C-alpha positions in Angstrom: 114.8 93.9 117.0 112.2 91.7 115.5 109.4 92.3 113.1 106.3 93.7 114.7 102.7 94.0 113.7 101.3 97.0 112.0 101.8 100.3 113.9 98.7 102.5 113.9 101.0 105.6 113.9 103.0 104.5 110.9 101.8 105.8 107.5 103.7 103.1 105.7 101.9 100.4 107.7 98.6 102.0 106.7 99.5 101.8 103.0 100.9 98.3 103.2 98.0 96.9 105.2 95.3 98.3 102.9 96.7 99.4 99.6 94.4 101.2 97.3 94.7 102.3 93.6 95.6 105.8 94.8 97.4 106.5 98.1 98.5 109.8 99.5 102.0 109.2 98.1 101.3 107.4 94.9 99.5 104.9 92.8 99.4 101.2 93.6 101.2 99.2 91.0 101.2 95.8 92.8 101.0 93.8 96.0 104.1 91.6 95.9 105.2 88.8 98.2 106.6 90.9 101.0 105.9 94.4 99.9 103.7 96.9 98.0 105.0 98.8 95.0 103.8 102.3 94.4 104.4 104.7 91.6 105.2 108.0 93.3 102.7 110.8 92.9 105.6 113.2 92.6 107.4 112.3 89.4 110.2 114.8 89.9 112.2 111.8 88.9 110.4 110.2 85.9 109.4 106.6 87.0 110.1 107.2 90.7 108.6 104.3 92.7 108.6 103.2 96.3 108.6 99.6 97.6 107.1 99.3 101.1 107.5 96.3 103.3 104.3 94.7 104.5 106.0 94.1 107.9 106.8 96.9 110.3 110.5 96.9 110.9 113.0 99.7 110.6 115.8 97.8 109.1 116.1 95.0 106.5 118.2 92.9 108.9 115.4 93.0 111.5 113.4 90.6 109.3 113.8 86.9 109.7 116.0 85.6 106.8 113.1 84.2 104.7 111.1 87.5 105.0 114.3 89.5 104.2 114.9 87.3 101.2 111.3 87.8 100.0 111.7 91.6 100.3 115.0 91.6 98.4 113.4 89.4 95.7 110.5 91.9 95.4 113.1 94.7 95.1 114.9 92.9 92.3 111.7 92.3 90.4 110.4 95.9 91.0 113.8 97.4 89.9 113.8 95.3 86.7 110.2 96.4 85.9 111.1 100.1 86.5 114.1 99.7 84.2 112.0 98.1 81.5 109.1 100.6 81.7 111.2 103.8 81.9 114.6 102.8 80.3 116.8 104.9 82.5 120.6 105.1 82.2 120.9 103.9 85.9 118.7 103.1 88.9 119.3 104.3 92.4 117.9 102.0 95.1 117.7 103.8 98.4 116.7 102.1 101.7 116.7 105.0 104.2 113.8 105.4 106.6 115.1 108.5 108.3 111.8 110.3 108.3 109.5 107.3 108.5 111.2 104.4 110.3 109.5 101.6 108.3 111.4 99.4 105.8 111.0 100.9 102.3 113.1 101.5 99.2 113.0 104.5 96.9 113.5 103.4 93.3 114.9 106.3 91.4 115.5 106.0 87.7 118.4 108.2 86.6 118.8 109.9 83.2 121.8 111.5 81.5 120.2 115.0 81.8 118.4 114.8 85.1 118.5 117.4 87.8 121.7 116.2 89.5 124.0 114.3 87.1 126.5 112.2 89.0 125.0 113.0 92.4 122.3 111.9 94.7 118.9 113.2 93.5 116.0 114.0 95.8 112.7 112.3 95.0 110.5 115.1 96.4 111.9 118.3 94.6 110.8 119.8 92.4 107.2 118.7 92.6 106.1 117.3 89.2 102.6 115.9 89.0 101.3 114.2 85.9 97.8 114.1 84.3 95.6 111.3 85.6 96.0 109.5 82.2 99.8 109.7 82.4 99.7 108.0 85.8 97.3 105.3 84.4 99.7 104.8 81.5 102.7 104.6 83.7 101.1 102.1 86.1 99.9 100.0 83.2 103.5 99.9 81.8 104.9 99.0 85.2 102.4 96.2 85.7 103.2 94.7 82.3 107.0 95.0 83.0 106.5 93.6 86.4 104.7 90.5 85.1 107.6 90.0 82.6 110.2 90.5 85.4 108.3 88.0 87.7 108.3 85.4 84.9 112.0 85.9 84.3 112.7 85.6 88.0 110.8 82.4 88.2 112.7 81.0 85.2 116.0 81.8 86.8 115.0 80.5 90.2 113.7 77.2 88.9 115.8 76.7 85.8 
């Protein structure tokens, strides 16, 4: 299967094609090379983010190699930013797409005393919404950490 254009029925395509500061599922952090990074509206897992591909494919290997590499690089930079902004003990990176077959990755920070120590944790239960100011603060922290992670990534890539 090859990458296709945006699908009008796909909610991920809608977000990726026209990201806004606030989407149904979260808050826009950044438009990256091959993806869009959102801070999840539901913060059941503190710092939960979602990285959504700007190309409509169901699997990472359905992208041509340069596009797949760009998505993976976006994921590396986004994960580094989440780690810096939220200082978790561990990050879970989950590429699933079972409910919405569009390439995306759930970035779930894990903490020693979270809801499921040592096990997979859902990102949608329980529902925990923040104040608007708390979302603004989290997005600002993520954007700053993302800038730093991008600069670090460029230094590594280019020596």
